[in-house]
C-alpha positions in Angstrom: 14.9 -72.1 -176.2 13.6 -74.6 -173.9 15.2 -77.9 -173.6 13.7 -80.6 -175.3 11.3 -82.3 -172.3 12.7 -85.9 -173.2 16.1 -84.4 -173.6 16.0 -82.9 -170.6 14.2 -86.4 -168.6 17.1 -88.3 -170.3 19.9 -86.4 -168.2 18.2 -86.0 -165.2 17.2 -90.1 -165.3 20.8 -90.6 -166.2 22.7 -88.1 -163.2 19.6 -90.1 -160.8 21.4 -93.3 -162.5 25.2 -92.2 -161.9 23.9 -91.8 -158.1 22.3 -95.1 -158.0 26.0 -96.5 -159.7 27.8 -93.7 -157.0 26.0 -94.8 -153.7 23.4 -98.3 -154.4 26.5 -100.4 -152.6 26.0 -97.9 -149.5 21.7 -97.4 -149.7 19.2 -99.7 -147.4 16.7 -101.7 -149.8 13.9 -99.4 -149.1 16.3 -96.1 -150.5 16.6 -98.6 -153.7 13.1 -98.5 -154.0 12.4 -95.1 -153.1 15.7 -94.4 -155.8 13.8 -96.9 -158.8 10.8 -96.2 -158.6 11.1 -92.0 -158.4 13.2 -92.8 -161.8 9.9 -94.9 -162.9 8.0 -92.3 -162.7 10.2 -89.8 -164.5 9.8 -92.2 -167.3 6.3 -92.7 -166.9 5.6 -88.9 -167.1 8.5 -88.2 -170.6 6.9 -91.1 -172.3 9.5 -93.4 -171.8 7.5 -97.2 -171.6 10.5 -100.1 -171.2 12.4 -97.7 -168.8 9.6 -97.0 -166.6 8.2 -100.7 -166.7 12.1 -101.7 -166.2 12.7 -99.3 -163.1 9.6 -99.8 -161.6 10.3 -103.8 -161.6 14.0 -103.1 -160.5 11.5 -101.2 -157.0 10.2 -104.2 -157.1 13.0 -106.8 -157.1 15.0 -104.0 -155.3 13.5 -105.1 -151.6 14.3 -109.0 -151.9 16.8 -110.7 -151.0 19.5 -110.7 -153.6 19.0 -106.8 -154.3 22.7 -105.9 -154.6 23.0 -108.2 -157.0 19.8 -108.1 -159.1 20.1 -104.3 -159.1 23.4 -105.0 -161.2 21.5 -106.7 -163.4 18.5 -104.7 -163.8 21.1 -101.2 -164.5 23.0 -103.3 -167.1 19.8 -103.4 -169.4 19.6 -99.7 -168.7 20.8 -98.7 -172.1 18.7 -100.4 -173.9 15.5 -99.7 -172.5 16.8 -95.3 -172.9 17.0 -97.0 -176.9 13.2 -98.8 -176.4 10.9 -97.7 -179.4 8.4 -100.6 -179.3 6.5 -102.8 -177.0 8.6 -106.0 -178.2 11.5 -104.0 -177.4 10.4 -103.6 -174.0 9.5 -107.2 -173.3 12.6 -108.9 -174.7 15.0 -106.5 -172.0 12.5 -107.4 -169.3 12.5 -111.3 -170.5 16.3 -110.2 -170.5 16.7 -109.0 -167.1 14.3 -112.2 -166.2 16.6 -115.1 -167.9 19.7 -113.5 -166.2 18.3 -113.7 -162.6 17.4 -116.9 -162.3 
């Protein structure tokens, strides 16, 4: 029996995030952007809207000055995005990120 597609996507995203945690300090802003953008696309395909939006925003922020601190803050909100069930959750996660960064 095939695994649930969303579960498989979560596992794949979790592996990619673990790589980011491990390799992040050595990656260039463009590499960080590309990796977060890939996570956003994978989340979008699998209906993980909050994770898609957080990863997409993280990809944008990876290209700005201060990207190392920004990426750490973004990664701190990943679990909440995985568990998100509503648009309100998604907005709360992005608002919390904005407050944390300013």
